[in-house]
N, C-alpha and C positions, 0 to 999 in steps of 0.2 A: 907795353902804354896802357894807363889807365885814363877813365873820363868820370870825373865823379861831378857831381851838381853842387853846386854852391847857393846858399841862399843869400841874397842883400836887402838889407834893410836902411833905410833911409834914416837918421836921426835928426836932431834939428841942426847939427855942423859939421857930420862928416856922412860915412856910411861904413858900415859893418856885416862882415859877411864870416857865414861857417859853413862846413860840408856837412849831414846827419851823419853821412859815413864814417865821418874820422871825429870821434867826441872829441873836444879839445883842440881843434886846429883851428885860429879865428886870424880874422886880420880887420885891419880899421884901413881909412884913405878918404881924402877930399874930395872926391868924385868916385863916380861906379868903374870907371875905367881903372884909376888907382886901385881901387879897391881888389878890382880883377887881377889885378897883376900881381900885387901883397897876398892875394890869398892862393895864387899859382906856385910862390915863391914860400908861404907858411906850408902849403901843400908838401911841396919835392923837399923839405926840411924834415917837415913828419913822417914824411916814409923813409928816409933817410935814419932816419935817428931808432923808427921800428927798426930796419935792417939790423945797425949795428947793435940794437938790443938783441937780435934772433928771435925778434917778432915776428909773426906773418902780416905780410899788408893787406886789409880789407881788401874785398872783395866791391866794387859801386854795386850797390841795388837801390839806392833811393831812386826817385822819379817825380816830375813835378807835372802840375797842369792848372788849366782854370776853369772854374766852374761859375756860370755866370746866373745869379739871379735877380729876381722882380721883387721890389720892396714895396707892396700895397699902401 
């Protein structure tokens, strides 16, 4: 079981997501829930493609955190 970080960004009309550990693996959706579901499917397909091509599956390495800053 792999657990990949996904980054979700909101645009004017929808949401987009990508995983820093899986370059080129992206998804979009009308809502955050939809983009997360679509990203899960995209990751599954991406990993299956890597396996079919005999390529290694990248280990998840990315992490996320928030930093609070005060603006004067």
